[in-house]
C-alpha positions, 0 to 999 in steps of 0.5 A: 511526497511520502512514501508508505508501504501498507501490509495488511492481514493475508487471507487465504483469499487474496481477492476476498472483499476486504483485499480488493477494497483495500487495494482499490482505496489504496490505488484511489489514493495514489492512482499514479505512484502505487506499486503491489509488492505482494497481494498484501502489501502495496506501496504509495506515494502520497501528500496525506500524512500517516494519521491521515492516511489511517483515518483513510483506511479505517473507514474500511474494515476495523477488525482487520490488521493492517500496517502503515510505514513511511520510509525513504529507502528500500531494496528488494530482489524482486525485478518487476517491483525494482523497476516500478519503485525505481520508475516511480520514484521511490 
């Protein structure tokens, strides 16, 4: 299982069509293992390779900036995110 942190360009409207679509796509790719760190940053666990994940996200919108990072360690000062990341086995 791969741990990914997906960050996309934040817009003024955090619930823009693009933001909602990318969050929904990530949640569907990892239905039981996604954690929203910030409105524009989501951690997911997936069997997909980073290339496969990029291909899935490129179906949404190619003009928006999106970064994908695979990670094996994390740290946050925010209790909610820490709790979920620990609970989900990140």
